[in-house]
C-alpha positions in Angstrom: 43.3 -13.8 -23.8 43.0 -15.4 -27.2 46.0 -16.9 -28.9 46.9 -17.0 -32.6 48.0 -20.0 -34.7 47.9 -21.6 -38.1 45.8 -24.7 -38.8 47.6 -28.1 -39.0 45.4 -30.2 -41.3 45.2 -30.7 -45.0 42.1 -30.1 -47.1 41.7 -33.8 -47.8 42.3 -35.1 -44.3 39.8 -37.4 -42.5 37.3 -35.7 -40.3 39.0 -37.0 -37.1 42.2 -35.3 -38.1 40.5 -32.0 -38.8 38.7 -32.2 -35.5 41.9 -33.1 -33.7 43.6 -30.0 -35.2 40.9 -27.8 -33.7 41.0 -29.5 -30.2 42.0 -27.4 -27.3 45.8 -27.2 -26.8 45.3 -26.3 -23.1 43.2 -29.2 -21.8 43.2 -31.4 -24.9 39.4 -31.5 -25.0 37.6 -32.0 -28.3 34.6 -30.2 -26.9 35.1 -27.0 -28.9 33.0 -24.6 -30.9 34.3 -22.9 -33.9 33.1 -20.1 -36.2 34.5 -19.5 -39.6 35.5 -16.0 -40.5 35.8 -16.0 -44.3 35.0 -12.3 -44.7 38.5 -11.0 -43.7 41.6 -10.8 -45.8 43.2 -13.7 -44.0 40.6 -16.5 -43.5 40.5 -17.9 -40.0 38.4 -19.7 -37.5 37.6 -18.6 -33.9 37.8 -21.6 -31.7 36.6 -21.7 -28.0 36.8 -24.7 -25.7 33.6 -25.5 -23.8 35.6 -27.5 -21.2 38.2 -24.8 -20.0 37.2 -21.6 -21.8 40.4 -21.3 -23.8 40.0 -19.2 -27.0 42.1 -18.9 -30.0 42.1 -17.7 -33.6 43.4 -20.3 -36.1 44.4 -18.9 -39.5 43.6 -21.0 -42.6 44.9 -21.7 -46.1 42.3 -21.6 -48.9 41.8 -25.4 -49.0 41.4 -25.5 -45.2 38.8 -22.7 -45.3 36.9 -24.6 -48.0 37.0 -27.8 -45.9 35.6 -26.0 -42.8 33.0 -24.2 -44.9 31.7 -27.7 -45.9 31.4 -28.6 -42.2 29.1 -25.7 -41.3 26.1 -27.9 -42.4 27.6 -31.3 -41.4 29.6 -31.3 -38.1 33.0 -32.8 -38.1 32.1 -35.7 -35.8 29.7 -37.2 -38.2 31.6 -39.6 -40.5 29.4 -40.5 -43.5 31.2 -43.9 -44.1 29.7 -47.0 -42.5 32.8 -49.1 -43.0 36.5 -48.1 -42.8 38.5 -47.8 -46.0 40.7 -50.7 -46.8 44.1 -50.5 -45.1 43.1 -47.7 -42.8 43.5 -48.4 -39.1 40.9 -46.8 -36.8 
């Protein structure tokens, strides 16, 4: 059975925080697949865990929807920076 939730990331968050927000709440795996559903009245993303099979629909605010739309071509795990920003602990 799929569960419903709201996304817990900001539009300007780092890729790792966006990916962590979409990680499986059941087994905590980051091995998930997501599909953006921008056609409906309430934008959302369908997330399914490859590790345990857990499925859920995550509802998005407009900036979150835009952020995920940008990642349809560039997956979340690929950080374009080669060096960390000053003052940011990794």
